[in-house]
Backbone as ProteinMPNN parsed JSONL, in Angstrom:
{"seq_chain_A": "MKTLNIHETKTRLSAILTEIEKTGEKFVICRNGNPIADIVPHKKKSRIKADLFLSQVKIKCDLTEPLTEDEWDV", "coords_chain_A": {"N_chain_A": [[0.934, -0.828, 0.013], [0.865, 2.12, -0.925], [1.568, 5.233, 0.209], [0.426, 8.29, -0.391], [0.802, 12.172, -0.609], [-1.942, 14.908, -0.349], [-1.284, 17.154, -2.523], [0.521, 15.644, -4.064], [-1.304, 13.681, -5.18], [-3.484, 15.146, -6.206], [-1.954, 16.192, -8.325], [-1.205, 14.002, -9.813], [-3.45, 12.353, -10.474], [-4.564, 10.93, -12.451], [-2.574, 9.465, -13.54], [-2.347, 7.807, -11.215], [-4.615, 6.128, -10.934], [-4.128, 4.906, -13.283], [-2.373, 3.231, -12.406], [-3.481, 1.908, -10.638], [-5.539, 0.478, -11.857], [-4.005, -0.973, -13.626], [-1.966, -2.914, -11.572], [-3.674, -3.257, -9.352], [-2.952, -2.043, -6.773], [-3.299, -0.536, -3.552], [-3.824, 2.596, -2.272], [-2.925, 5.14, 0.018], [-4.271, 8.254, 1.193], [-2.602, 11.073, 2.591], [-2.792, 13.777, 4.862], [-0.669, 15.964, 6.141], [0.578, 13.969, 7.074], [-1.245, 12.35, 8.393], [-3.662, 9.89, 7.96], [-5.942, 9.996, 5.726], [-8.11, 8.87, 3.734], [-8.661, 6.138, 1.714], [-7.369, 4.842, -1.436], [-8.789, 2.484, -3.469], [-8.991, -0.284, -5.599], [-11.671, -0.685, -7.855], [-14.196, -3.589, -7.208], [-15.975, -5.747, -8.416], [-19.44, -7.256, -7.759], [-19.848, -10.51, -7.091], [-22.229, -12.422, -9.533], [-22.599, -15.131, -9.108], [-22.373, -15.748, -6.666], [-24.444, -17.214, -3.852], [-27.389, -16.104, -2.382], [-27.768, -15.989, 0.981], [-29.748, -15.999, 2.46], [-32.064, -16.966, 0.764], [-30.701, -19.428, 0.089], [-31.045, -21.261, 1.847], [-34.099, -22.023, 1.687], [-36.063, -24.582, 1.037], [-37.782, -26.54, -1.774], [-40.363, -28.569, -1.579], [-42.302, -29.653, -3.522], [-43.474, -30.532, -6.783], [-42.831, -27.963, -8.568], [-43.955, -27.44, -11.352], [-45.797, -29.08, -11.692], [-49.369, -29.28, -12.636], [-51.977, -27.77, -11.09], [-54.81, -29.284, -8.995], [-58.363, -29.103, -9.168], [-59.311, -28.514, -6.857], [-57.018, -27.628, -5.391], [-56.782, -25.041, -6.298], [-57.762, -21.817, -5.611], [-61.072, -20.282, -5.619]], "CA_chain_A": [[-0.286, -0.135, 0.212], [1.325, 3.418, -1.398], [1.153, 6.317, 0.712], [0.515, 9.781, -1.136], [-0.066, 13.07, 0.273], [-2.761, 15.707, -1.433], [-0.692, 17.431, -3.561], [0.918, 14.794, -4.91], [-2.735, 12.673, -5.376], [-3.922, 16.16, -7.072], [-1.108, 16.53, -9.5], [-0.793, 12.823, -10.434], [-4.444, 11.329, -10.056], [-4.903, 9.927, -13.972], [-1.501, 8.38, -13.263], [-2.639, 6.77, -10.154], [-5.66, 5.345, -11.511], [-3.931, 3.93, -14.21], [-1.603, 2.222, -11.879], [-4.564, 0.874, -9.685], [-6.134, -0.382, -12.975], [-3.175, -2.314, -14.023], [-1.653, -3.695, -10.726], [-4.491, -3.566, -8.03], [-2.368, -1.901, -5.745], [-4.278, 0.617, -2.901], [-3.363, 4.093, -2.068], [-3.626, 5.831, 1.481], [-4.097, 9.636, 0.867], [-2.28, 11.567, 4.047], [-2.592, 15.011, 4.842], [0.274, 16.235, 7.289], [1.152, 12.759, 7.705], [-2.229, 11.395, 8.863], [-4.133, 8.8, 6.573], [-7.551, 10.681, 5.478], [-8.566, 8.323, 2.885], [-8.056, 5.001, 0.985], [-8.042, 4.605, -2.948], [-8.745, 1.336, -3.696], [-9.443, -0.836, -6.893], [-13.043, -1.438, -7.719], [-14.363, -4.967, -7.527], [-17.612, -6.41, -8.74], [-19.823, -8.318, -7.076], [-20.362, -12.107, -8.246], [-24.006, -12.776, -9.454], [-22.989, -16.085, -8.91], [-22.842, -16.018, -5.316], [-25.631, -17.483, -3.292], [-28.121, -15.214, -1.083], [-27.861, -16.142, 2.001], [-31.342, -16.189, 2.868], [-32.522, -18.03, -0.118], [-29.9, -20.692, -0.038], [-31.587, -22.14, 2.923], [-35.348, -22.203, 1.122], [-36.365, -25.84, 0.438], [-38.914, -26.75, -2.029], [-40.532, -29.909, -1.27], [-42.842, -30.033, -4.294], [-43.209, -30.175, -8.299], [-43.329, -26.542, -9.182], [-44.663, -27.975, -12.948], [-47.249, -30.12, -12.26], [-50.797, -28.229, -12.846], [-52.937, -27.953, -9.88], [-56.103, -29.845, -9.625], [-59.387, -28.357, -9.067], [-59.454, -28.501, -5.16], [-56.189, -26.458, -4.951], [-57.286, -23.383, -6.893], [-58.648, -20.76, -4.551], [-61.89, -19.39, -6.014]], "C_chain_A": [[0.794, 1.231, 0.424], [1.108, 4.557, -0.513], [1.371, 7.641, 0.016], [0.13, 10.977, -0.377], [-0.883, 13.719, -0.703], [-2.363, 16.263, -2.466], [-0.482, 16.591, -4.678], [-0.331, 13.903, -6.096], [-3.423, 13.718, -6.607], [-3.545, 16.182, -8.679], [-0.981, 15.212, -10.266], [-2.292, 11.493, -10.315], [-4.649, 10.364, -11.327], [-4.031, 8.837, -13.636], [-1.893, 7.229, -12.414], [-3.438, 5.693, -10.467], [-5.284, 4.714, -12.352], [-3.313, 2.748, -13.532], [-2.665, 1.205, -10.806], [-5.159, -0.068, -10.568], [-5.139, -1.394, -13.414], [-2.374, -3.264, -12.909], [-2.771, -4.002, -9.526], [-4.345, -3.059, -6.961], [-3.29, -0.603, -4.962], [-3.454, 1.638, -2.426], [-3.81, 4.622, -1.088], [-3.089, 7.412, 0.844], [-3.873, 10.252, 2.374], [-2.605, 13.115, 3.81], [-1.886, 15.081, 6.593], [0.795, 14.756, 8.005], [-0.079, 11.72, 8.282], [-3.319, 10.939, 7.998], [-5.637, 9.681, 6.762], [-8.133, 9.799, 4.572], [-7.778, 7.172, 2.133], [-8.52, 5.221, -0.599], [-7.905, 3.154, -3.278], [-9.473, 0.43, -4.894], [-11.001, -1.218, -6.435], [-13.396, -2.732, -7.779], [-15.959, -5.059, -7.615], [-18.093, -7.658, -8.374], [-20.282, -9.598, -7.962], [-21.565, -12.358, -8.448], [-23.804, -14.089, -9.115], [-22.97, -16.688, -7.536], [-24.023, -16.196, -4.773], [-26.208, -16.346, -2.552], [-28.038, -16.253, -0.165], [-28.933, -17.11, 2.786], [-32.116, -17.686, 2.01], [-31.912, -19.416, -0.336], [-30.773, -21.776, 0.92], [-33.348, -22.382, 2.645], [-35.087, -23.657, 0.687], [-37.627, -26.202, -0.225], [-39.272, -27.931, -2.116], [-42.003, -30.192, -2.601], [-42.621, -29.819, -5.972], [-43.783, -29.191, -8.92], [-43.86, -26.451, -10.721], [-45.313, -28.896, -12.792], [-48.217, -28.959, -12.058], [-51.171, -28.702, -11.577], [-54.141, -28.423, -10.043], [-57.095, -28.856, -8.761], [-59.526, -27.582, -7.475], [-58.35, -27.61, -4.734], [-56.1, -24.833, -5.462], [-58.308, -22.83, -5.864], [-59.594, -19.911, -5.83], [-62.878, -18.584, -5.634]], "O_chain_A": [[1.404, 1.462, 1.468], [-0.077, 4.854, -0.661], [2.525, 8.044, -0.127], [-0.78, 10.897, 0.448], [-0.761, 13.343, -1.868], [-2.975, 15.997, -3.5], [-0.979, 16.637, -5.804], [-0.247, 13.635, -7.295], [-3.811, 13.284, -7.691], [-4.212, 16.189, -9.713], [-0.627, 15.329, -11.439], [-2.224, 10.275, -10.151], [-4.872, 9.162, -11.187], [-4.365, 7.665, -13.464], [-1.826, 6.037, -12.714], [-3.1, 4.517, -10.33], [-5.951, 3.694, -12.522], [-3.535, 1.578, -13.843], [-2.492, 0.056, -10.4], [-5.327, -1.243, -10.242], [-5.457, -2.575, -13.548], [-2.11, -4.4, -13.304], [-2.634, -5.012, -8.835], [-5.153, -3.261, -6.055], [-3.901, 0.209, -5.656], [-2.275, 1.374, -2.194], [-5.033, 4.733, -1.007], [-2.034, 7.702, 0.28], [-4.699, 10.048, 3.263], [-2.661, 13.597, 2.678], [-2.256, 14.606, 7.667], [1.252, 14.561, 9.131], [0.116, 10.536, 8.555], [-3.863, 11.785, 7.289], [-6.221, 9.899, 7.824], [-9.311, 10.143, 4.67], [-6.562, 7.193, 1.947], [-9.621, 5.624, -0.974], [-6.764, 2.696, -3.338], [-10.69, 0.589, -4.989], [-11.464, -1.716, -5.409], [-12.732, -3.256, -8.673], [-16.844, -4.507, -6.962], [-17.57, -8.763, -8.513], [-20.838, -9.677, -9.058], [-22.193, -12.576, -7.412], [-24.86, -14.572, -8.705], [-23.402, -17.802, -7.243], [-24.864, -15.365, -5.115], [-25.385, -15.573, -2.063], [-28.241, -17.409, -0.537], [-28.982, -18.205, 3.346], [-32.497, -18.797, 2.38], [-32.513, -20.362, -0.845], [-31.043, -22.936, 0.609], [-33.894, -23.004, 3.556], [-34.066, -23.956, 0.068], [-38.625, -26.24, 0.494], [-38.512, -28.622, -2.796], [-42.699, -31.166, -2.316], [-41.746, -29.07, -6.406], [-44.806, -29.223, -9.604], [-44.151, -25.352, -11.193], [-45.506, -29.672, -13.728], [-47.954, -27.916, -11.46], [-50.815, -29.757, -11.053], [-54.73, -28.143, -11.087], [-56.729, -28.049, -7.906], [-59.775, -26.417, -7.164], [-58.57, -26.838, -3.801], [-55.504, -23.839, -5.045], [-59.361, -23.318, -5.453], [-59.124, -19.177, -6.699], [-63.408, -17.829, -6.449]]}, "name": "protein", "num_of_chains": 1, "seq": "MKTLNIHETKTRLSAILTEIEKTGEKFVICRNGNPIADIVPHKKKSRIKADLFLSQVKIKCDLTEPLTEDEWDV"}
């Protein structure tokens, strides 16, 4: 993780973003030596990851089976 001061960040922002894009490295922006912000690469959420709640739902019937006359609410 690299440390940058505010002036350096403002001056080199485009180059810093390019470096983050290529290497995935993280940066810390400091004011007077004190960390104030992090610049981190964006991570896309996986669409494949299972939902914690929905993964616990169990279906105990055939959802493709047609309903009988008694099962329809009229």
